[in-house]
N, CA, C and O atoms as CSV, one atom per row, in Angstrom:
chain,resi,resn,atom,element,x,y,z
A,1,UNK,N,N,-8.083,-10.617,13.602
A,1,UNK,CA,C,-7.822,-9.810,14.785
A,1,UNK,C,C,-6.585,-8.882,14.428
A,1,UNK,O,O,-5.462,-9.292,14.136
A,2,UNK,N,N,-7.005,-7.515,14.506
A,2,UNK,CA,C,-5.974,-6.579,14.277
A,2,UNK,C,C,-4.778,-6.801,15.204
A,2,UNK,O,O,-4.981,-7.273,16.323
A,3,UNK,N,N,-3.448,-6.462,14.772
A,3,UNK,CA,C,-2.272,-6.627,15.578
A,3,UNK,C,C,-2.072,-5.442,16.318
A,3,UNK,O,O,-1.399,-5.539,17.344
A,4,UNK,N,N,-2.593,-4.183,15.949
A,4,UNK,CA,C,-2.328,-3.008,16.738
A,4,UNK,C,C,-3.611,-2.775,17.741
A,4,UNK,O,O,-4.766,-2.784,17.315
A,5,UNK,N,N,-3.316,-2.592,18.950
A,5,UNK,CA,C,-4.302,-2.639,20.025
A,5,UNK,C,C,-5.068,-1.442,20.188
A,5,UNK,O,O,-6.277,-1.448,20.422
A,6,UNK,N,N,-4.260,-0.259,20.046
A,6,UNK,CA,C,-4.956,1.015,20.174
A,6,UNK,C,C,-5.692,1.476,19.043
A,6,UNK,O,O,-5.205,1.479,17.913
A,7,UNK,N,N,-6.961,1.903,19.330
A,7,UNK,CA,C,-7.748,2.433,18.092
A,7,UNK,C,C,-7.235,3.646,17.402
A,7,UNK,O,O,-6.836,4.624,18.034
A,8,UNK,N,N,-7.246,3.576,16.015
A,8,UNK,CA,C,-6.611,4.688,15.271
A,8,UNK,C,C,-7.752,5.648,14.883
A,8,UNK,O,O,-8.636,5.194,14.158
A,9,UNK,N,N,-7.822,6.903,15.283
A,9,UNK,CA,C,-8.727,7.825,14.963
A,9,UNK,C,C,-8.951,7.917,13.333
A,9,UNK,O,O,-10.066,8.061,12.833
A,10,UNK,N,N,-7.861,7.824,12.661
A,10,UNK,CA,C,-8.000,7.805,11.165
A,10,UNK,C,C,-8.786,6.742,10.635
A,10,UNK,O,O,-9.412,6.974,9.601
A,11,UNK,N,N,-8.868,5.550,11.193
A,11,UNK,CA,C,-9.697,4.427,10.977
A,11,UNK,C,C,-11.160,4.759,11.210
A,11,UNK,O,O,-11.981,4.545,10.318
A,12,UNK,N,N,-11.526,5.297,12.430
A,12,UNK,CA,C,-12.770,5.537,12.886
A,12,UNK,C,C,-13.472,6.519,11.911
A,12,UNK,O,O,-14.652,6.315,11.625
A,13,UNK,N,N,-12.848,7.500,11.424
A,13,UNK,CA,C,-13.424,8.445,10.569
A,13,UNK,C,C,-13.186,8.190,8.970
A,13,UNK,O,O,-13.523,9.003,8.109
A,14,UNK,N,N,-12.601,7.030,8.726
A,14,UNK,CA,C,-12.283,6.506,7.345
A,14,UNK,C,C,-11.551,7.528,6.578
A,14,UNK,O,O,-11.934,7.809,5.442
A,15,UNK,N,N,-10.325,8.224,7.207
A,15,UNK,CA,C,-9.542,9.046,6.518
A,15,UNK,C,C,-8.180,8.483,6.305
A,15,UNK,O,O,-7.319,9.216,5.819
A,16,UNK,N,N,-7.899,7.240,6.625
A,16,UNK,CA,C,-6.677,6.617,6.490
A,16,UNK,C,C,-6.161,6.376,5.109
A,16,UNK,O,O,-5.060,6.767,4.722
A,17,UNK,N,N,-7.060,5.681,4.358
A,17,UNK,CA,C,-6.728,5.324,2.957
A,17,UNK,C,C,-7.194,6.323,2.163
A,17,UNK,O,O,-8.391,6.611,2.157
A,18,UNK,N,N,-6.242,6.991,1.366
A,18,UNK,CA,C,-6.571,8.196,0.388
A,18,UNK,C,C,-7.020,7.792,-0.959
A,18,UNK,O,O,-6.630,6.704,-1.382
A,19,UNK,N,N,-7.701,8.445,-1.602
A,19,UNK,CA,C,-8.178,8.143,-2.821
A,19,UNK,C,C,-7.359,8.825,-3.901
A,19,UNK,O,O,-7.353,8.271,-5.000
A,20,UNK,N,N,-6.726,9.850,-3.764
A,20,UNK,CA,C,-5.841,10.556,-4.591
A,20,UNK,C,C,-4.330,10.582,-3.970
A,20,UNK,O,O,-4.109,10.898,-2.801
A,21,UNK,N,N,-3.373,10.228,-4.857
A,21,UNK,CA,C,-2.012,10.131,-4.351
A,21,UNK,C,C,-1.336,11.562,-4.057
A,21,UNK,O,O,-1.136,12.355,-4.977
A,22,UNK,N,N,-1.023,11.824,-2.825
A,22,UNK,CA,C,-0.399,13.111,-2.722
A,22,UNK,C,C,1.038,13.059,-3.049
A,22,UNK,O,O,1.687,12.014,-3.080
A,23,UNK,N,N,1.534,14.314,-3.306
A,23,UNK,CA,C,3.043,14.252,-3.963
A,23,UNK,C,C,3.902,14.078,-3.035
A,23,UNK,O,O,5.012,13.727,-3.436
A,24,UNK,N,N,3.731,14.245,-1.553
A,24,UNK,CA,C,4.641,14.285,-0.632
A,24,UNK,C,C,4.830,12.850,0.000
A,24,UNK,O,O,5.748,12.653,0.795
A,25,UNK,N,N,3.972,11.874,-0.354
A,25,UNK,CA,C,4.149,10.387,-0.008
A,25,UNK,C,C,5.290,9.833,-0.691
A,25,UNK,O,O,5.805,10.306,-1.704
A,26,UNK,N,N,5.713,8.615,0.039
A,26,UNK,CA,C,6.752,7.888,-0.690
A,26,UNK,C,C,6.100,6.593,-1.240
A,26,UNK,O,O,5.353,5.932,-0.518
A,27,UNK,N,N,6.370,6.237,-2.483
A,27,UNK,CA,C,5.587,5.258,-3.224
A,27,UNK,C,C,6.616,4.100,-3.832
A,27,UNK,O,O,7.800,4.243,-4.136
A,28,UNK,N,N,5.841,2.985,-3.905
A,28,UNK,CA,C,6.451,1.781,-4.480
A,28,UNK,C,C,5.371,1.373,-5.570
A,28,UNK,O,O,4.173,1.580,-5.379
A,29,UNK,N,N,5.844,0.803,-6.679
A,29,UNK,CA,C,4.721,0.048,-7.562
A,29,UNK,C,C,5.003,-1.426,-7.772
A,29,UNK,O,O,6.139,-1.872,-7.940
A,30,UNK,N,N,3.899,-2.152,-7.751
A,30,UNK,CA,C,4.028,-3.551,-7.553
A,30,UNK,C,C,3.147,-3.983,-8.941
A,30,UNK,O,O,2.174,-3.356,-9.359
A,31,UNK,N,N,3.685,-5.120,-9.510
A,31,UNK,CA,C,2.962,-5.648,-10.582
A,31,UNK,C,C,1.661,-6.223,-10.214
A,31,UNK,O,O,1.549,-6.912,-9.200
A,32,UNK,N,N,0.601,-5.951,-11.052
A,32,UNK,CA,C,-0.913,-6.349,-10.674
A,32,UNK,C,C,-0.970,-7.877,-10.848
A,32,UNK,O,O,-0.630,-8.373,-11.922
A,33,UNK,N,N,-1.371,-8.603,-9.869
A,33,UNK,CA,C,-1.664,-10.014,-9.961
A,33,UNK,C,C,-2.802,-10.384,-8.886
A,33,UNK,O,O,-2.812,-9.957,-7.732
A,34,UNK,N,N,-3.744,-11.233,-9.440
A,34,UNK,CA,C,-4.852,-11.747,-8.695
A,34,UNK,C,C,-5.612,-10.623,-7.862
A,34,UNK,O,O,-6.022,-9.592,-8.395
A,35,UNK,N,N,-5.751,-10.884,-6.626
A,35,UNK,CA,C,-6.417,-9.951,-5.839
A,35,UNK,C,C,-5.512,-9.289,-4.801
A,35,UNK,O,O,-5.900,-9.184,-3.638
A,36,UNK,N,N,-4.312,-8.839,-5.191
A,36,UNK,CA,C,-3.421,-8.260,-4.442
A,36,UNK,C,C,-3.888,-7.026,-3.786
A,36,UNK,O,O,-3.614,-6.848,-2.599
A,37,UNK,N,N,-4.611,-6.104,-4.491
A,37,UNK,CA,C,-5.095,-4.927,-3.931
A,37,UNK,C,C,-5.795,-5.182,-2.501
A,37,UNK,O,O,-5.428,-4.551,-1.510
A,38,UNK,N,N,-6.701,-6.027,-2.456
A,38,UNK,CA,C,-7.387,-6.350,-1.113
A,38,UNK,C,C,-6.404,-6.919,0.016
A,38,UNK,O,O,-6.466,-6.712,1.228
A,39,UNK,N,N,-5.518,-7.660,-0.668
A,39,UNK,CA,C,-4.518,-8.430,0.368
A,39,UNK,C,C,-3.693,-7.277,0.919
A,39,UNK,O,O,-3.583,-7.115,2.135
A,40,UNK,N,N,-3.135,-6.505,0.066
A,40,UNK,CA,C,-2.258,-5.434,0.617
A,40,UNK,C,C,-3.088,-4.379,1.523
A,40,UNK,O,O,-2.594,-3.810,2.496
A,41,UNK,N,N,-4.277,-4.216,1.120
A,41,UNK,CA,C,-5.027,-3.257,2.123
A,41,UNK,C,C,-5.324,-3.830,3.423
A,41,UNK,O,O,-5.210,-3.136,4.434
A,42,UNK,N,N,-5.698,-5.044,3.478
A,42,UNK,CA,C,-5.879,-5.756,4.761
A,42,UNK,C,C,-4.549,-5.680,5.632
A,42,UNK,O,O,-4.567,-5.303,6.803
A,43,UNK,N,N,-3.527,-6.024,5.039
A,43,UNK,CA,C,-2.096,-6.140,5.622
A,43,UNK,C,C,-1.827,-4.717,6.293
A,43,UNK,O,O,-1.587,-4.508,7.482
A,44,UNK,N,N,-1.920,-3.794,5.263
A,44,UNK,CA,C,-1.590,-2.430,5.842
A,44,UNK,C,C,-2.522,-1.953,6.945
A,44,UNK,O,O,-2.037,-1.236,7.821
A,45,UNK,N,N,-3.743,-2.260,6.988
A,45,UNK,CA,C,-4.710,-1.803,8.066
A,45,UNK,C,C,-4.252,-2.456,9.311
A,45,UNK,O,O,-4.175,-1.856,10.383
A,46,UNK,N,N,-3.933,-3.771,9.131
A,46,UNK,CA,C,-3.592,-4.583,10.424
A,46,UNK,C,C,-2.345,-4.251,11.004
A,46,UNK,O,O,-2.307,-4.312,12.233
A,47,UNK,N,N,-1.238,-3.889,10.363
A,47,UNK,CA,C,-0.066,-3.801,10.747
A,47,UNK,C,C,0.727,-2.425,10.638
A,47,UNK,O,O,1.879,-2.362,11.067
A,48,UNK,N,N,0.129,-1.374,10.088
A,48,UNK,CA,C,0.734,-0.146,10.115
A,48,UNK,C,C,-0.202,0.957,10.596
A,48,UNK,O,O,-1.381,0.619,10.699
A,49,UNK,N,N,0.110,2.222,10.911
A,49,UNK,CA,C,-0.697,3.275,11.580
A,49,UNK,C,C,-0.968,4.378,10.815
A,49,UNK,O,O,-2.038,4.960,10.994
A,50,UNK,N,N,-0.097,4.815,9.898
A,50,UNK,CA,C,-0.391,6.140,9.282
A,50,UNK,C,C,-1.050,6.073,8.011
A,50,UNK,O,O,-1.333,4.993,7.492
A,51,UNK,N,N,-1.327,7.284,7.441
A,51,UNK,CA,C,-2.268,7.284,6.267
A,51,UNK,C,C,-1.358,6.627,5.070
A,51,UNK,O,O,-0.127,6.611,5.095
A,52,UNK,N,N,-2.182,6.079,4.000
A,52,UNK,CA,C,-1.540,5.478,2.943
A,52,UNK,C,C,-2.474,5.723,1.672
A,52,UNK,O,O,-3.625,6.153,1.750
A,53,UNK,N,N,-1.864,5.413,0.581
A,53,UNK,CA,C,-2.636,5.416,-0.732
A,53,UNK,C,C,-2.334,4.131,-1.427
A,53,UNK,O,O,-1.184,3.702,-1.532
A,54,UNK,N,N,-3.456,3.486,-1.932
A,54,UNK,CA,C,-3.290,2.223,-2.558
A,54,UNK,C,C,-4.347,2.341,-3.787
A,54,UNK,O,O,-5.550,2.516,-3.593
A,55,UNK,N,N,-3.767,2.226,-5.053
A,55,UNK,CA,C,-4.571,2.309,-6.187
A,55,UNK,C,C,-3.792,1.806,-7.398
A,55,UNK,O,O,-2.571,1.649,-7.419
A,56,UNK,N,N,-4.630,1.574,-8.398
A,56,UNK,CA,C,-4.206,1.122,-9.659
A,56,UNK,C,C,-3.648,2.186,-10.481
A,56,UNK,O,O,-4.039,3.349,-10.388
A,57,UNK,N,N,-2.706,1.787,-11.315
A,57,UNK,CA,C,-1.984,2.888,-12.126
A,57,UNK,C,C,-1.382,2.140,-13.406
A,57,UNK,O,O,-1.324,0.911,-13.445
A,58,UNK,N,N,-0.972,2.892,-14.369
A,58,UNK,CA,C,-0.272,2.383,-15.509
A,58,UNK,C,C,1.194,2.730,-15.523
A,58,UNK,O,O,1.538,3.879,-15.249
A,59,UNK,N,N,2.156,1.716,-15.854
A,59,UNK,CA,C,3.470,1.904,-15.794
A,59,UNK,C,C,4.043,1.125,-17.031
A,59,UNK,O,O,3.429,0.231,-17.614
A,60,UNK,N,N,5.312,1.581,-17.360
A,60,UNK,CA,C,6.146,0.918,-18.201
A,60,UNK,C,C,6.875,-0.285,-17.441
A,60,UNK,O,O,7.426,-0.164,-16.347
A,61,UNK,N,N,6.798,-1.389,-18.141
A,61,UNK,CA,C,7.454,-2.554,-17.391
A,61,UNK,C,C,8.609,-2.836,-17.989
A,61,UNK,O,O,8.986,-2.167,-18.951
A,62,UNK,N,N,9.336,-3.882,-17.493
A,62,UNK,CA,C,10.689,-4.270,-17.838
A,62,UNK,C,C,10.861,-4.459,-19.289
A,62,UNK,O,O,11.915,-4.077,-19.798
A,63,UNK,N,N,9.903,-5.032,-20.048
A,63,UNK,CA,C,9.983,-5.406,-21.412
A,63,UNK,C,C,9.553,-4.270,-22.273
A,63,UNK,O,O,9.213,-4.523,-23.428
A,64,UNK,N,N,9.532,-3.025,-21.828
A,64,UNK,CA,C,9.251,-1.866,-22.492
A,64,UNK,C,C,7.772,-1.758,-22.939
A,64,UNK,O,O,7.479,-0.997,-23.861
A,65,UNK,N,N,6.842,-2.496,-22.314
A,65,UNK,CA,C,5.546,-2.340,-22.651
A,65,UNK,C,C,4.690,-1.800,-21.451
A,65,UNK,O,O,5.044,-1.977,-20.285
A,66,UNK,N,N,3.642,-1.190,-21.769
A,66,UNK,CA,C,2.698,-0.492,-20.763
A,66,UNK,C,C,1.876,-1.576,-20.194
A,66,UNK,O,O,1.314,-2.374,-20.945
A,67,UNK,N,N,1.758,-1.663,-18.743
A,67,UNK,CA,C,0.973,-2.413,-18.051
A,67,UNK,C,C,0.190,-1.939,-16.931
A,67,UNK,O,O,0.294,-0.735,-16.696
A,68,UNK,N,N,-0.530,-2.585,-16.230
A,68,UNK,CA,C,-1.252,-2.217,-15.156
A,68,UNK,C,C,-0.517,-2.648,-13.759
A,68,UNK,O,O,-0.158,-3.807,-13.553
A,69,UNK,N,N,-0.356,-1.705,-12.932
A,69,UNK,CA,C,0.266,-2.169,-11.764
A,69,UNK,C,C,-0.417,-1.446,-10.550
A,69,UNK,O,O,-1.314,-0.629,-10.760
A,70,UNK,N,N,-0.009,-1.737,-9.323
A,70,UNK,CA,C,-0.550,-1.088,-8.013
A,70,UNK,C,C,0.500,-0.067,-7.650
A,70,UNK,O,O,1.713,-0.259,-7.733
A,71,UNK,N,N,-0.137,1.124,-7.206
A,71,UNK,CA,C,0.847,2.068,-6.650
A,71,UNK,C,C,0.526,2.347,-5.256
A,71,UNK,O,O,-0.594,2.726,-4.915
A,72,UNK,N,N,1.545,2.154,-4.402
A,72,UNK,CA,C,1.233,2.144,-2.894
A,72,UNK,C,C,2.299,3.157,-2.286
A,72,UNK,O,O,3.515,3.137,-2.476
A,73,UNK,N,N,1.587,4.018,-1.537
A,73,UNK,CA,C,2.329,5.159,-1.050
A,73,UNK,C,C,1.951,5.427,0.572
A,73,UNK,O,O,0.815,5.276,1.023
A,74,UNK,N,N,2.859,5.758,1.183
A,74,UNK,CA,C,2.894,6.059,2.647
A,74,UNK,C,C,3.278,7.304,2.995
A,74,UNK,O,O,4.214,7.851,2.412
A,75,UNK,N,N,2.566,7.926,4.034
A,75,UNK,CA,C,2.888,9.278,4.407
A,75,UNK,C,C,4.222,9.151,5.283
A,75,UNK,O,O,5.076,10.033,5.190
A,76,UNK,N,N,4.375,8.221,6.005
A,76,UNK,CA,C,5.652,7.929,6.795
A,76,UNK,C,C,6.646,7.178,5.995
A,76,UNK,O,O,6.311,6.054,5.621
A,77,UNK,N,N,7.797,7.618,5.682
A,77,UNK,CA,C,8.807,6.742,4.913
A,77,UNK,C,C,9.221,5.560,5.783
A,77,UNK,O,O,9.716,4.630,5.147
A,78,UNK,N,N,9.130,5.409,7.009
A,78,UNK,CA,C,9.488,4.189,7.749
A,78,UNK,C,C,8.585,3.169,7.521
A,78,UNK,O,O,8.928,1.988,7.455
A,79,UNK,N,N,7.253,3.627,7.377
A,79,UNK,CA,C,6.146,2.400,7.071
A,79,UNK,C,C,6.424,1.978,5.746
A,79,UNK,O,O,6.252,0.775,5.549
A,80,UNK,N,N,6.847,2.729,4.694
A,80,UNK,CA,C,7.254,2.035,3.542
A,80,UNK,C,C,8.360,1.062,3.569
A,80,UNK,O,O,8.293,0.043,2.883
A,81,UNK,N,N,9.389,1.320,4.332
A,81,UNK,CA,C,10.373,0.604,4.621
A,81,UNK,C,C,10.038,-0.903,5.246
A,81,UNK,O,O,10.533,-1.959,4.854
A,82,UNK,N,N,9.124,-0.740,6.260
A,82,UNK,CA,C,8.564,-1.844,6.926
A,82,UNK,C,C,7.778,-2.658,6.050
A,82,UNK,O,O,7.899,-3.882,6.004
A,83,UNK,N,N,6.930,-1.963,5.315
A,83,UNK,CA,C,5.913,-2.736,4.439
A,83,UNK,C,C,6.837,-3.594,3.207
A,83,UNK,O,O,6.406,-4.635,2.711
A,84,UNK,N,N,8.055,-3.029,2.843
A,84,UNK,CA,C,8.825,-3.646,1.881
A,84,UNK,C,C,9.395,-4.920,2.566
A,84,UNK,O,O,9.421,-5.975,1.933
A,85,UNK,N,N,9.821,-4.854,3.760
A,85,UNK,CA,C,10.596,-5.741,4.309
A,85,UNK,C,C,9.537,-6.849,4.917
A,85,UNK,O,O,9.890,-8.027,4.857
A,86,UNK,N,N,8.437,-6.578,5.418
A,86,UNK,CA,C,7.585,-7.588,6.214
A,86,UNK,C,C,6.396,-7.992,5.419
A,86,UNK,O,O,5.879,-9.048,5.783
A,87,UNK,N,N,5.922,-7.456,4.542
A,87,UNK,CA,C,4.727,-7.854,3.814
A,87,UNK,C,C,4.941,-9.232,3.091
A,87,UNK,O,O,5.754,-9.348,2.174
A,88,UNK,N,N,4.168,-10.274,3.555
A,88,UNK,CA,C,4.429,-11.589,2.891
A,88,UNK,C,C,3.884,-11.615,1.402
A,88,UNK,O,O,4.231,-12.490,0.609
A,89,UNK,N,N,3.090,-10.692,1.111
A,89,UNK,CA,C,2.523,-10.708,-0.363
A,89,UNK,C,C,3.568,-10.134,-1.351
A,89,UNK,O,O,3.399,-10.256,-2.564
A,90,UNK,N,N,4.539,-9.573,-0.883
A,90,UNK,CA,C,5.688,-9.176,-1.856
A,90,UNK,C,C,6.644,-10.176,-2.144
A,90,UNK,O,O,7.431,-10.000,-3.074
A,91,UNK,N,N,6.674,-11.296,-1.400
A,91,UNK,CA,C,7.793,-12.149,-1.431
A,91,UNK,C,C,7.432,-13.281,-2.505
A,91,UNK,O,O,8.324,-14.091,-2.759
A,92,UNK,N,N,6.425,-13.383,-3.037
A,92,UNK,CA,C,5.874,-14.529,-4.023
A,92,UNK,C,C,5.784,-13.897,-5.349
A,92,UNK,O,O,5.284,-12.774,-5.414
A,93,UNK,N,N,6.198,-14.467,-6.387
A,93,UNK,CA,C,6.031,-14.033,-7.773
A,93,UNK,C,C,5.099,-14.968,-8.441
A,93,UNK,O,O,4.803,-14.804,-9.625
């Protein structure tokens, strides 16, 4: 059951999740594990309102090797802050 009660017009027209990362979004990268992409997508749909980008990318990891990770971006910087603080999927390693 969605936690947001008002219908979002971006959801109705399937314009909320973007397929290309815009340069004006605020981003975070998360190490790729299990089925995190689907879990993050469901959490964002249920708890946030603005447009977002969620996709796989390649990044340099802590041990100087190239690895796969998820790039998550939000149009509203406040939603990025809320996502980092409240998303339960980020708390477990």
